C-alpha positions as MATLAB code, in Angstrom:
seq = 'MARRTYTFLLEQDETGTWCATVPGLPGCISQGATKAEAKRKVREAIELHLEAFGDDVGDGVPAEIELGRVRVAV';
ca = [
     122.052  110.040  146.430;
     123.761  107.524  144.456;
     127.550  107.728  143.817;
     128.986  106.614  140.351;
     132.265  106.747  139.210;
     133.291  107.729  135.381;
     136.260  107.340  133.780;
     137.938  110.442  131.908;
     140.202  110.668  128.812;
     142.936  113.462  129.388;
     144.718  114.391  126.249;
     146.858  117.562  125.550;
     145.961  119.406  122.499;
     148.164  121.157  119.797;
     147.870  124.271  121.809;
     148.876  122.656  125.091;
     145.655  122.991  126.732;
     144.475  119.514  128.437;
     141.150  118.245  127.207;
     139.084  115.840  129.347;
     136.572  113.822  127.668;
     133.820  111.260  129.504;
     133.218  108.133  127.380;
     130.470  107.197  129.478;
     128.560  110.346  129.081;
     128.894  111.242  125.365;
     129.142  115.076  124.966;
     130.782  115.783  128.427;
     133.895  117.522  127.999;
     136.044  119.687  129.850;
     139.872  121.401  129.479;
     142.165  123.315  131.451;
     145.440  125.078  130.991;
     147.199  122.470  133.363;
     146.444  118.733  133.839;
     145.297  119.285  137.405;
     142.986  122.083  136.373;
     141.407  119.767  133.636;
     141.072  117.345  136.330;
     139.273  119.452  138.691;
     136.758  120.851  136.102;
     135.910  117.527  134.635;
     134.303  116.740  138.133;
     132.398  120.001  137.577;
     131.502  119.141  133.760;
     130.239  115.404  134.945;
     127.872  116.928  137.732;
     126.559  119.679  135.387;
     125.774  116.680  132.805;
     123.919  114.331  135.162;
     122.029  117.537  136.181;
     120.499  117.715  132.806;
     118.955  114.294  133.324;
     116.851  115.998  135.873;
     114.233  113.571  137.573;
     115.703  110.554  135.732;
     118.993  110.568  137.883;
     119.608  107.375  138.950;
     117.393  105.517  136.478;
     118.313  107.146  133.193;
     122.186  108.111  133.683;
     124.497  105.878  131.561;
     126.318  103.516  133.582;
     130.281  103.417  133.525;
     131.744  102.073  130.509;
     134.450   99.374  130.736;
     137.884  100.211  129.123;
     140.234   98.156  127.921;
     143.913   97.739  126.398;
     145.385   95.536  124.133;
     148.776   95.051  123.166;
     149.486   94.728  119.242;
     152.748   94.528  117.180;
     153.433   97.172  114.948;
];
């Protein structure tokens, strides 16, 4: 089985819960009470999300996206 790397975004919401979203897999999200828990759970969320692709895994699974940063004056 091929391995892929996916980038995730980690943000804390107004209740203190840590939310992880995976830009390369729309709809793939997870959360945890701590940052560490959210990081652990997002791996499971990615695996479950990819399972939904069934036989298409490897062919139809979205490739990683590239994230960039830009500095602007405000």
